[in-house]
TITIDO-854025 format. One record per atom (N, C-alpha, C): residue in three letters; residue number from 1; y, z, x; chain; atom name. Coordinates in pm, whole numbers, plus 32768, in hexadecimal, padded with zeros to 4 digits. Atoms other than C-alpha are relative to their C-alpha. Layout:
// TITIDO-854025
ALA:NUM:Y:Z:X:A:CA;
...
END
This chain:
// TITIDO-854025
MET:1:8004:7F9F:806C:A:N;
MET:1:8AD9:3BA5:74A6:A:CA;
MET:1:7F70:8022:7FDB:A:C;
ALA:2:808C:7FEA:8025:A:N;
ALA:2:8961:3B84:7478:A:CA;
ALA:2:7FC7:807E:8041:A:C;
ALA:3:8035:7F8C:7FB9:A:N;
ALA:3:891F:3C94:757B:A:CA;
ALA:3:8030:8082:7FC0:A:C;
ARG:4:7FC9:7F86:803B:A:N;
ARG:4:89F2:3D8D:74B4:A:CA;
ARG:4:7FD5:8017:7F70:A:C;
LYS:5:8027:7FF3:808C:A:N;
LYS:5:8958:3D55:735D:A:CA;
LYS:5:7FAB:807D:7FE7:A:C;
GLN:6:8054:7F8A:8011:A:N;
GLN:6:8866:3E73:7398:A:CA;
GLN:6:8052:807D:7FE1:A:C;
PHE:7:7FAC:7F8B:8016:A:N;
PHE:7:898C:3F65:7389:A:CA;
PHE:7:804A:7FFC:7F7B:A:C;
LEU:8:7FBC:800D:8080:A:N;
LEU:8:8A0C:3EE9:7239:A:CA;
LEU:8:7FB2:8040:7F8E:A:C;
GLN:9:8052:7FC5:8069:A:N;
GLN:9:88EC:3F7D:7175:A:CA;
GLN:9:7FEF:8095:801A:A:C;
VAL:10:801A:7F70:7FF6:A:N;
VAL:10:88B9:40EE:712F:A:CA;
VAL:10:7F69:8013:8005:A:C;
ARG:11:808F:7FE7:7FF0:A:N;
ARG:11:8764:415A:71AC:A:CA;
ARG:11:7FD9:8080:7FB7:A:C;
PRO:12:802D:7F83:803F:A:N;
PRO:12:8698:425E:70F0:A:CA;
PRO:12:7FF0:806E:806A:A:C;
THR:13:8009:7F8E:7FA5:A:N;
THR:13:869E:43B7:718D:A:CA;
THR:13:7F6F:8027:8016:A:C;
ASP:14:8086:7FD1:7FDD:A:N;
ASP:14:8565:4427:7243:A:CA;
ASP:14:7FF6:8092:7FD4:A:C;
PRO:15:8009:7F77:8034:A:N;
PRO:15:84F9:4563:7186:A:CA;
PRO:15:7FE1:8068:806C:A:C;
ALA:16:8021:7FA0:7F96:A:N;
ALA:16:8466:4609:72BD:A:CA;
ALA:16:807B:801C:8057:A:C;
LEU:17:7F86:7FEE:7FB1:A:N;
LEU:17:85A6:45CE:7382:A:CA;
LEU:17:8067:8050:7FB3:A:C;
LYS:18:7FA1:7FB6:8054:A:N;
LYS:18:867A:464C:7261:A:CA;
LYS:18:7FDC:8094:7FFC:A:C;
ALA:19:802C:7F74:8004:A:N;
ALA:19:85AA:478B:724E:A:CA;
ALA:19:8021:8046:8084:A:C;
LEU:20:7FE0:7FC5:7F7D:A:N;
LEU:20:85D6:47C7:73C4:A:CA;
LEU:20:8096:8017:800E:A:C;
LEU:21:7F6F:7FF2:7FF9:A:N;
LEU:21:874E:478D:73AE:A:CA;
LEU:21:8031:8072:7FA8:A:C;
ASP:22:7FDA:7F93:805A:A:N;
ASP:22:876E:4877:7284:A:CA;
ASP:22:7FDB:8088:803A:A:C;
ALA:23:802A:7F82:7FC3:A:N;
ALA:23:86AB:4986:733C:A:CA;
ALA:23:805A:8024:8075:A:C;
ALA:24:7FAC:7FE7:7F8A:A:N;
ALA:24:8788:495D:7470:A:CA;
ALA:24:808D:802B:7FD9:A:C;
LYS:25:7F78:7FDD:802A:A:N;
LYS:25:88C9:4988:73A7:A:CA;
LYS:25:8017:8096:8000:A:C;
GLY:26:7FEF:7F70:800C:A:N;
GLY:26:8890:4AFB:7373:A:CA;
GLY:26:7FDD:804F:807D:A:C;
LYS:27:802C:7FBB:7F87:A:N;
LYS:27:880F:4B4B:74CF:A:CA;
LYS:27:8076:802B:8055:A:C;
LYS:28:7F98:7FCD:7FA7:A:N;
LYS:28:88EE:4C24:75A7:A:CA;
LYS:28:7FD3:7FEC:8090:A:C;
VAL:29:801E:8017:7F73:A:N;
VAL:29:88FC:4BCA:7717:A:CA;
VAL:29:8014:8084:804B:A:C;
THR:30:7FF6:7F84:7FB4:A:N;
THR:30:88B5:4CF2:77FA:A:CA;
THR:30:8051:7FE9:807F:A:C;
GLU:31:7FB4:800A:7F82:A:N;
GLU:31:8980:4D3C:7932:A:CA;
GLU:31:7FA9:7FC3:806E:A:C;
ALA:32:805A:8037:7F9B:A:N;
ALA:32:884E:4CE8:7A07:A:CA;
ALA:32:7FF0:7F69:7FEE:A:C;
GLU:33:800C:808F:8019:A:N;
GLU:33:8825:4B94:795E:A:CA;
GLU:33:8080:7FB6:8026:A:C;
LEU:34:7F80:803C:7FDE:A:N;
LEU:34:8997:4B48:7987:A:CA;
LEU:34:8012:7FF9:8097:A:C;
SER:35:7FF8:7FFE:7F6F:A:N;
SER:35:898A:4BAB:7AF4:A:CA;
SER:35:7FA8:7F93:803D:A:C;
GLU:36:805B:8066:7FCD:A:N;
GLU:36:885F:4AC8:7B2F:A:CA;
GLU:36:8034:7F73:7FE2:A:C;
GLN:37:7FC3:8082:801E:A:N;
GLN:37:8913:49A8:7A83:A:CA;
GLN:37:806F:7FE1:8063:A:C;
ARG:38:7F95:8013:7F9D:A:N;
ARG:38:8A3B:49DB:7B6F:A:CA;
ARG:38:7FC5:7FD9:8088:A:C;
VAL:39:8043:801E:7F81:A:N;
VAL:39:8952:49D9:7C9C:A:CA;
VAL:39:7FCC:7F70:7FFE:A:C;
SER:40:8036:8086:800C:A:N;
SER:40:88A9:489C:7C20:A:CA;
SER:40:806F:7F98:8006:A:C;
PHE:41:7F8F:805C:7FFE:A:N;
PHE:41:89FA:47F3:7BE7:A:CA;
PHE:41:8037:7FF2:808E:A:C;
ALA:42:7FCA:8004:7F78:A:N;
ALA:42:8A7B:4853:7D41:A:CA;
ALA:42:7FA0:7FB8:805F:A:C;
PHE:43:8063:8041:7FAA:A:N;
PHE:43:8937:47E4:7DEA:A:CA;
PHE:43:7FFD:7F69:7FE6:A:C;
GLY:44:8003:808D:8024:A:N;
GLY:44:8937:469A:7D2F:A:CA;
GLY:44:807A:7FB2:802F:A:C;
ASN:45:7F84:8041:7FD6:A:N;
ASN:45:8A9D:4651:7D9A:A:CA;
ASN:45:801E:8015:8094:A:C;
ALA:46:7FED:7FE9:7F71:A:N;
ALA:46:8A77:46C1:7F03:A:CA;
ALA:46:7FDB:7F82:804E:A:C;
PRO:47:8028:8073:7FAE:A:N;
PRO:47:8A69:45BE:8018:A:CA;
PRO:47:7F70:8010:8030:A:C;
VAL:48:808B:7FFD:7FD1:A:N;
VAL:48:890D:4562:8090:A:CA;
VAL:48:7FFD:803C:808C:A:C;
SER:49:800A:7FBC:7F7F:A:N;
SER:49:88B4:464C:81AC:A:CA;
SER:49:7F7F:8051:8003:A:C;
ASP:50:8077:7FAD:7FF1:A:N;
ASP:50:877F:46F6:8235:A:CA;
ASP:50:8022:8094:7FFB:A:C;
PHE:51:7FD5:7F74:7FFD:A:N;
PHE:51:884C:4837:8245:A:CA;
PHE:51:8022:8036:7F76:A:C;
ILE:52:7FDD:7FD4:8087:A:N;
ILE:52:88A4:4840:80D3:A:CA;
ILE:52:7F83:7FFA:7FA9:A:C;
THR:53:8073:7FF5:8059:A:N;
THR:53:8788:48B9:7FF9:A:CA;
THR:53:802B:804C:7F83:A:C;
LYS:54:7FDF:7FB4:8078:A:N;
LYS:54:8781:4950:7EA0:A:CA;
LYS:54:800A:8095:8020:A:C;
ASP:55:7FFB:7F73:7FD9:A:N;
ASP:55:8739:4AA0:7F41:A:CA;
ASP:55:8081:8021:804A:A:C;
SER:56:7F84:7FE5:7FB8:A:N;
SER:56:8867:4A80:8029:A:CA;
SER:56:8078:7FFF:7F9F:A:C;
VAL:57:7F96:8002:8065:A:N;
VAL:57:8945:4A26:7F00:A:CA;
VAL:57:7FFB:8080:7FAD:A:C;
ARG:58:8011:7F85:804D:A:N;
ARG:58:88B6:4B4C:7E3E:A:CA;
ARG:58:8036:8079:804E:A:C;
ALA:59:7FCF:7F92:7FAC:A:N;
ALA:59:8901:4C37:7F63:A:CA;
ALA:59:8098:7FFC:8009:A:C;
SER:60:7F6E:800E:7FF8:A:N;
SER:60:8A62:4BAE:7F84:A:CA;
SER:60:8042:8029:7F7D:A:C;
SER:61:7FC4:7FE0:8081:A:N;
SER:61:8AA0:4BD8:7E11:A:CA;
SER:61:8008:8097:7FEA:A:C;
ARG:62:7FFB:7F6D:800D:A:N;
ARG:62:8A58:4D4D:7E31:A:CA;
ARG:62:8071:803C:8053:A:C;
SER:63:7F9A:7FC6:7FA8:A:N;
SER:63:8B58:4D7B:7F46:A:CA;
SER:63:808C:7FCA:7FE6:A:C;
ILE:64:7F7D:803A:801E:A:N;
ILE:64:8C72:4CA0:7EC3:A:CA;
ILE:64:8028:8027:7F72:A:C;
LEU:65:7FCE:7FD9:8083:A:N;
LEU:65:8D40:4D2B:7DA7:A:CA;
LEU:65:8076:7FA7:7FD9:A:C;
ILE:66:7F93:8053:8032:A:N;
ILE:66:8E25:4C55:7CD1:A:CA;
ILE:66:805E:8058:7FB0:A:C;
ALA:67:7F9D:7FAF:8048:A:N;
ALA:67:8F62:4D01:7C63:A:CA;
ALA:67:8028:7FB8:7F81:A:C;
GLY:68:7FE3:8041:807F:A:N;
GLY:68:8FB0:4CC1:7AF9:A:CA;
GLY:68:807F:8023:7FC5:A:C;
END
């Protein structure tokens, strides 16, 4: 139980972090940012291969359409 005692206390909020989080709440994500997040997610979850690069994932994402 000694290792978990650190989680029983409420820590004071870091004011700089709180300010950044508050600023991020109102930010709208652009289509370009969302697209790049999808590319990053797909690249990060792809098997390790010399043939799979972020650019190849980006190119594939432009040619593959997901029906909704």
